[in-house]
C-alpha positions in Angstrom: 0.0 0.0 0.0 2.7 2.5 0.9 4.6 1.8 -2.4 1.6 3.2 -4.2 2.2 6.5 -2.4 5.9 6.7 -3.2 6.9 9.4 -5.7 7.8 8.0 -9.2 11.4 7.3 -9.8 11.6 9.7 -12.8 9.9 13.0 -12.1 10.0 15.6 -14.9 11.3 19.0 -14.0 9.5 22.2 -14.9 11.3 24.7 -17.1 13.4 27.3 -15.5 11.1 30.0 -16.9 8.3 28.7 -14.7 10.3 29.1 -11.5 11.6 32.6 -12.6 8.0 33.7 -13.2 7.0 32.5 -9.8 9.9 34.3 -8.2 8.9 37.5 -9.9 5.3 37.0 -8.7 6.4 36.5 -5.1 8.5 39.7 -5.3 5.6 41.7 -6.7 3.3 40.3 -4.0 5.9 41.3 -1.3 5.8 44.9 -2.6 2.1 45.2 -1.7 2.3 43.6 1.7 2.5 45.6 4.9 3.1 42.8 7.4 6.9 42.3 7.8 6.7 38.6 8.4 4.7 38.0 5.3 7.1 40.2 3.3 10.1 38.2 4.6 8.3 34.9 3.7 7.6 36.0 0.2 11.1 37.1 -0.4 12.3 33.8 0.9 10.0 32.0 -1.5 11.3 34.1 -4.3 14.9 33.1 -3.4 13.8 29.4 -3.3 12.2 29.8 -6.8 15.4 31.3 -8.1 17.3 28.3 -6.7 14.9 25.9 -8.4 15.3 27.9 -11.7 19.1 27.5 -11.4 18.7 23.8 -10.7 16.4 23.4 -13.7 18.9 25.2 -15.9 21.7 22.9 -14.7 19.5 19.8 -15.2 18.7 20.9 -18.7 22.4 21.0 -19.5 23.2 17.5 -18.1 22.8 14.5 -20.3 21.1 12.4 -17.5 17.7 13.1 -16.2 17.6 15.1 -13.0 16.1 12.2 -11.1 18.9 10.0 -12.3 21.5 12.4 -11.1 19.9 12.7 -7.7 19.8 8.9 -7.4 23.4 8.6 -8.3 24.3 11.2 -5.7 22.3 9.3 -3.0 24.1 6.0 -4.0 27.5 7.7 -3.8 26.6 9.0 -0.3 25.5 5.6 0.9 28.7 4.0 -0.4 30.8 6.6 1.3 28.9 6.2 4.6 29.4 2.4 4.6 33.2 2.9 4.5 
């Protein structure tokens, strides 16, 4: 039953343009907010979207699918931890 709820092995990434648009939307929303905590949160979201956009750009330039790269990194960490 739990296996049905696991995320798929290969998850497609969204284009970097999507994340950059979301970052811009968060920044615009932050301009109109008067509550400091909300403004800080929106700027934090914008930074996170920028990070995702950079990752999507990097993934688009790699020959392997991003999910495959992540799996390879996890395997390498597990092998290193076993030593």
